[in-house]
C-alpha positions as CSV (number, residue, x, y, z in Angstrom):
1,X,29.9,37.3,-42.6
2,X,32.9,35.0,-43.0
3,X,34.1,35.4,-39.4
4,X,30.6,34.5,-38.1
5,X,30.6,31.3,-40.2
6,X,34.2,30.4,-39.2
7,X,33.5,30.9,-35.5
8,X,30.3,28.8,-35.8
9,X,32.3,26.0,-37.5
10,X,35.0,26.2,-34.8
11,X,32.3,25.9,-32.1
12,X,30.7,23.0,-34.0
13,X,34.0,21.2,-34.2
14,X,34.6,21.7,-30.5
15,X,31.1,20.4,-29.7
16,X,31.5,17.4,-32.0
17,X,34.9,16.6,-30.5
18,X,33.4,16.7,-27.0
19,X,30.5,14.3,-28.1
20,X,33.0,11.9,-29.8
21,X,35.1,11.9,-26.7
22,X,32.0,11.1,-24.6
23,X,31.2,8.2,-27.0
24,X,34.7,6.7,-26.7
25,X,34.7,7.0,-23.0
26,X,31.2,5.4,-22.8
27,X,29.9,8.4,-20.9
28,X,27.1,9.6,-23.2
29,X,24.3,9.0,-20.7
30,X,26.2,8.9,-17.4
31,X,29.1,10.5,-15.6
32,X,30.5,13.6,-17.4
33,X,28.1,13.0,-20.3
34,X,25.3,14.5,-18.1
35,X,27.1,17.8,-18.5
36,X,27.1,17.7,-22.3
37,X,24.3,20.3,-22.8
38,X,26.0,22.7,-20.4
39,X,29.4,22.3,-22.1
40,X,27.9,22.9,-25.5
41,X,26.0,25.9,-24.2
42,X,29.2,27.4,-22.7
43,X,31.0,26.9,-26.0
44,X,28.1,28.6,-27.8
45,X,28.1,31.5,-25.4
46,X,31.8,32.1,-25.7
47,X,31.7,31.9,-29.5
48,X,28.8,34.3,-29.7
49,X,30.4,36.7,-27.4
50,X,33.7,36.6,-29.3
51,X,31.9,36.9,-32.7
52,X,29.8,40.0,-31.6
53,X,32.9,41.5,-30.0
54,X,34.9,41.1,-33.2
55,X,32.0,42.5,-35.2
56,X,31.9,45.6,-33.1
57,X,35.6,46.3,-32.6
58,X,37.2,45.0,-35.8
59,X,34.5,45.2,-38.5
60,X,32.6,48.3,-37.4
61,X,35.2,50.5,-35.6
62,X,33.6,50.2,-32.2
63,X,30.0,50.7,-33.3
64,X,27.4,47.9,-33.0
65,X,23.8,48.2,-34.0
66,X,21.2,45.9,-32.5
67,X,20.6,44.2,-35.8
68,X,24.2,43.6,-36.6
69,X,24.9,42.1,-33.2
70,X,21.9,39.7,-33.4
71,X,22.7,38.6,-36.9
72,X,26.3,37.9,-36.1
73,X,25.4,35.8,-33.1
74,X,22.6,33.9,-34.9
75,X,24.8,33.1,-37.9
76,X,27.5,31.6,-35.6
77,X,24.8,29.6,-33.7
78,X,23.3,28.4,-37.0
79,X,26.7,27.0,-38.1
80,X,27.2,25.3,-34.8
81,X,23.7,23.9,-34.8
82,X,24.1,22.6,-38.4
83,X,27.2,20.7,-37.4
84,X,25.8,19.4,-34.1
85,X,22.6,18.3,-35.9
86,X,24.6,16.5,-38.6
87,X,26.7,14.8,-35.9
88,X,23.5,13.7,-34.0
89,X,21.9,12.4,-37.2
90,X,25.0,10.3,-38.1
91,X,25.3,9.1,-34.5
92,X,21.7,7.9,-34.3
93,X,21.7,6.3,-37.7
94,X,25.2,4.7,-37.9
95,X,27.2,4.9,-34.7
96,X,24.6,4.0,-32.1
97,X,21.4,2.8,-33.9
98,X,20.3,0.8,-30.8
99,X,19.8,4.1,-29.0
100,X,16.3,4.6,-30.5
101,X,15.0,1.3,-29.2
102,X,16.6,1.9,-25.8
103,X,14.7,5.2,-25.6
104,X,11.5,3.6,-26.8
105,X,11.9,0.9,-24.1
106,X,12.5,3.6,-21.4
107,X,9.4,5.5,-22.6
108,X,7.3,2.3,-22.5
109,X,8.5,1.4,-19.1
110,X,7.8,4.9,-17.7
111,X,4.3,5.0,-19.0
112,X,3.5,1.5,-17.8
113,X,4.8,2.2,-14.3
114,X,2.6,5.3,-14.1
115,X,-0.4,3.3,-15.1
116,X,-0.8,4.5,-18.6
117,X,-3.3,3.0,-21.1
118,X,-2.2,1.0,-24.2
119,X,-2.9,4.1,-26.3
120,X,-0.7,6.2,-24.1
121,X,2.1,3.6,-24.3
122,X,1.8,3.6,-28.1
123,X,1.9,7.4,-28.3
124,X,5.0,7.5,-26.0
125,X,6.7,4.9,-28.2
126,X,5.8,6.8,-31.4
127,X,7.0,10.1,-29.9
128,X,10.3,8.6,-28.8
129,X,10.9,7.0,-32.3
130,X,10.1,10.4,-34.0
131,X,12.3,12.4,-31.6
132,X,15.3,10.0,-31.8
133,X,15.0,9.4,-35.6
134,X,18.0,10.7,-37.6
135,X,15.9,13.6,-39.0
136,X,14.5,14.3,-35.5
137,X,18.0,14.5,-34.1
138,X,19.1,16.7,-37.0
139,X,16.3,19.2,-36.5
140,X,16.7,19.1,-32.7
141,X,20.4,19.9,-33.0
142,X,19.7,22.9,-35.2
143,X,16.6,24.1,-33.4
144,X,17.9,23.9,-29.8
145,X,21.2,25.5,-30.8
146,X,19.4,28.3,-32.7
147,X,17.0,29.1,-29.9
148,X,19.8,29.2,-27.3
149,X,22.0,31.1,-29.7
150,X,19.3,33.7,-30.4
151,X,18.8,34.3,-26.6
152,X,22.5,34.5,-26.0
153,X,22.9,36.9,-29.0
154,X,20.2,39.1,-27.6
155,X,21.8,39.3,-24.2
156,X,25.3,39.9,-25.6
157,X,24.1,42.5,-28.1
158,X,22.2,44.5,-25.4
159,X,25.3,44.5,-23.3
160,X,27.8,45.3,-26.0
161,X,25.8,47.6,-28.2
162,X,27.3,51.0,-29.0
163,X,25.7,53.9,-30.9
164,X,27.7,56.0,-33.4
165,X,30.3,58.2,-31.8
166,X,29.3,61.9,-31.8
167,X,31.9,64.6,-32.0
168,X,31.7,67.5,-29.6
């Protein structure tokens, strides 16, 4: 299990370094920052593939059960998600606290332009505040990474699964 945790932490550090780089380049919401989800998904896919491959070839002598493959990938995804969620929580709370009000302003503007009622505008503002709250970002970071990681783990495990070797 240690390899899965280590690989997940490596992926988390890579994703955090990428997001910090985007912050310092002022590219979070434009330019290369638009590719942030895709970059993080690619990092996650590579780490899950490597983790499952190591599980099969190094830990289990070339044999991989469906259960072991899924668990290895999901554990790596959880570690990455935990780190991404923690980063997003700190980012929204301390690094860029004005982001929440900017998102609320955009939500209000969107609903007003589409002819929404005062109640719809208030609901949009409340939803934006909840989604971009520190806890909302923490749970989003973990949840989105876990869902993506589970799907990627399933695909990798189906492709890489091997039954026990039978002797002739």
